[in-house]
C-alpha positions as CSV (number, residue, x, y, z in Angstrom):
1,M,0.0,0.0,0.0
2,T,1.2,3.4,-1.0
3,V,0.7,6.7,1.1
4,L,0.9,10.3,0.0
5,R,1.4,12.9,2.6
6,V,1.0,16.5,2.1
7,C,2.2,18.4,4.8
8,Y,1.3,22.1,5.3
9,K,3.9,24.2,7.3
10,S,3.0,26.1,10.4
11,E,3.2,29.8,10.4
12,I,2.0,30.1,6.9
13,H,-1.5,31.4,6.0
14,F,-3.9,28.3,5.6
15,D,-7.6,28.8,4.9
16,E,-9.1,25.7,6.6
17,H,-12.7,26.4,5.5
18,Y,-11.8,26.6,1.6
19,Y,-9.4,23.6,2.2
20,L,-12.4,21.4,3.8
21,S,-15.2,22.8,1.6
22,T,-13.7,23.2,-1.8
23,H,-10.2,21.7,-2.2
24,L,-10.7,18.3,-0.5
25,P,-13.9,17.6,-2.9
26,L,-11.8,18.6,-5.8
27,T,-8.9,16.4,-4.9
28,A,-11.3,13.4,-4.2
29,S,-13.0,13.8,-7.5
30,V,-9.7,13.4,-9.3
31,M,-7.8,10.9,-7.0
32,G,-10.8,8.8,-5.8
33,P,-11.2,6.9,-9.0
34,H,-7.5,5.7,-8.9
35,G,-7.5,3.3,-6.0
36,V,-7.8,5.6,-3.0
37,T,-8.6,3.4,0.1
38,N,-8.6,5.9,2.8
39,V,-8.0,9.5,3.5
40,E,-7.3,11.3,6.7
41,I,-6.8,15.0,7.6
42,V,-4.8,15.7,10.8
43,R,-4.8,19.2,12.2
44,V,-1.5,19.2,14.2
45,T,-2.0,20.3,17.8
46,G,1.5,19.8,19.2
47,T,4.5,17.5,19.7
48,A,5.5,15.0,22.1
49,D,8.1,17.2,23.7
50,G,6.0,20.3,23.8
51,S,8.1,22.0,21.0
52,A,6.4,23.9,18.0
53,S,5.2,21.7,15.3
54,P,6.7,22.2,11.8
55,Y,3.2,21.4,10.3
56,Q,-0.4,22.8,10.9
57,V,-2.4,20.3,8.7
58,I,-1.2,16.8,7.4
59,F,-3.2,15.2,4.5
60,S,-2.8,11.5,3.9
61,A,-4.4,9.4,1.1
62,Y,-3.8,5.7,1.0
63,F,-3.7,3.8,-2.3
64,N,-3.8,0.2,-3.2
65,S,-0.5,0.3,-5.0
66,E,2.3,2.4,-6.3
67,S,0.7,2.1,-9.9
68,S,-2.6,3.5,-8.4
69,F,-0.8,6.3,-6.9
70,Q,1.1,7.1,-10.1
71,H,-2.2,7.0,-12.2
72,A,-3.7,9.5,-9.9
73,M,-0.7,11.8,-10.1
74,Q,-0.9,11.5,-13.9
75,D,-4.7,12.2,-14.2
76,P,-5.2,15.0,-16.7
77,R,-7.0,17.0,-13.9
78,M,-4.0,16.8,-11.3
79,P,-2.7,20.3,-12.4
80,E,-6.1,21.7,-11.5
81,V,-5.8,20.3,-8.1
82,L,-2.1,21.7,-7.6
83,A,-3.0,25.1,-9.0
84,D,-5.9,25.2,-6.3
85,I,-3.4,25.1,-3.4
86,R,-2.7,28.8,-3.8
87,K,-6.2,29.6,-3.1
88,F,-5.9,28.5,0.5
89,Y,-2.3,28.2,1.3
90,D,0.5,31.0,0.9
91,G,3.3,28.5,0.5
92,M,4.2,25.2,-1.0
93,P,3.6,22.2,1.2
94,D,6.0,19.4,1.8
95,V,5.0,16.2,-0.2
96,L,6.1,12.7,1.0
97,V,5.4,9.4,-0.7
98,G,5.9,6.1,1.0
99,E,5.0,2.4,1.4
100,I,3.1,1.2,4.4
101,V,5.1,-1.3,6.4
102,A,3.3,-3.9,8.5
103,L,4.3,-3.7,12.1
104,P,3.5,-6.3,14.9
105,A,0.9,-5.1,17.3
106,L,2.1,-3.3,20.5
107,S,1.9,-5.1,23.6
108,R,0.7,-3.5,26.8
C-alpha cells in the first residue's frame, strides 16, 4: 500500500474552510477513481516534547498500490488540484510518498 502525505507548514496562512469545503472535494474527484482506499486529515495540535510543530495540517491518502498512486498523479485534472493550493495556502507544502510497512501489534 502506498501513502501520499501533504504537509502544510506552520506559520503560513492556511484557509481551513476553503480547504475542507472546496479543495478536498476537488482532490477526491480526481484521486478517488484511482484506487484511494482511505483519506485522513490531521490538524496538528502539538509535539510529544512540547516544541512547536513544523506542520499545521497533514493530509494522507492511501492507495492500493504504487501504480494506483502514479495513475492518480498523471490524471489530466491533477494540474487543477495543484493550482488550487494557492487559493488556500500561501506556501508550498512538503509532499512525501511512502510504502506502508506492517508492524507487529504493540503489547501493553
